[in-house]
C-alpha positions in Angstrom: -1.3 13.7 5.4 1.3 15.0 3.1 4.4 12.8 3.3 7.4 14.2 1.4 8.6 11.8 -1.3 12.2 12.5 -0.6 14.1 13.9 2.4 14.6 17.6 2.0 18.2 17.5 3.1 19.8 14.4 1.6 17.3 13.4 -1.1 16.8 9.8 0.0 13.3 8.4 -0.8 11.3 8.1 2.4 7.6 8.2 1.6 7.3 4.4 1.1 8.6 3.9 4.7 5.9 5.9 6.5 3.2 3.2 6.4 5.6 0.6 7.7 6.7 3.0 10.5 3.2 3.7 11.5 2.4 0.0 11.7 5.4 -0.7 13.8 4.6 2.0 16.3 1.0 0.8 16.6 2.3 -2.7 17.3 4.1 -1.3 20.4 7.6 -0.7 19.2 9.3 2.5 20.3 9.9 5.2 17.7 13.6 4.7 17.8 13.4 1.0 17.3 10.9 1.4 14.4 13.2 3.9 12.7 16.2 1.6 13.3 14.3 -1.4 11.8 13.4 0.6 8.7 17.1 1.5 8.2 16.8 5.2 8.7 20.2 6.2 10.0 20.5 9.9 9.1 19.0 12.4 11.5 17.5 14.4 8.6 15.4 11.4 7.4 14.4 10.5 10.9 13.2 14.0 11.5 11.1 14.0 8.4 9.3 10.8 9.5 8.9 11.9 13.1 7.6 15.3 12.1 4.6 14.0 10.1 1.1 14.4 11.6 -2.1 12.8 10.4 -4.1 15.6 9.0 -6.4 13.6 6.8 -9.3 13.6 9.2 -9.0 17.4 9.7 -8.9 18.1 5.9 -11.9 15.8 5.3 -14.1 18.1 7.5 -14.0 20.9 4.9 -16.4 20.9 2.0 -15.1 20.4 -1.5 -16.2 22.7 -4.3 
């Protein structure tokens, strides 16, 4: 998973929030409530977090040279 360090639009650091966001959603909070709790108010930052997908398992299937 490649999480951008900063929001592409406004430049706010957001990478450190993704782990907390994922934990909150797994605990049963809605995505909106989790983003509100993390203090993400701008729609550009919210879109960056919501648009992330876990691709680590897919990438690990390929052989490394």
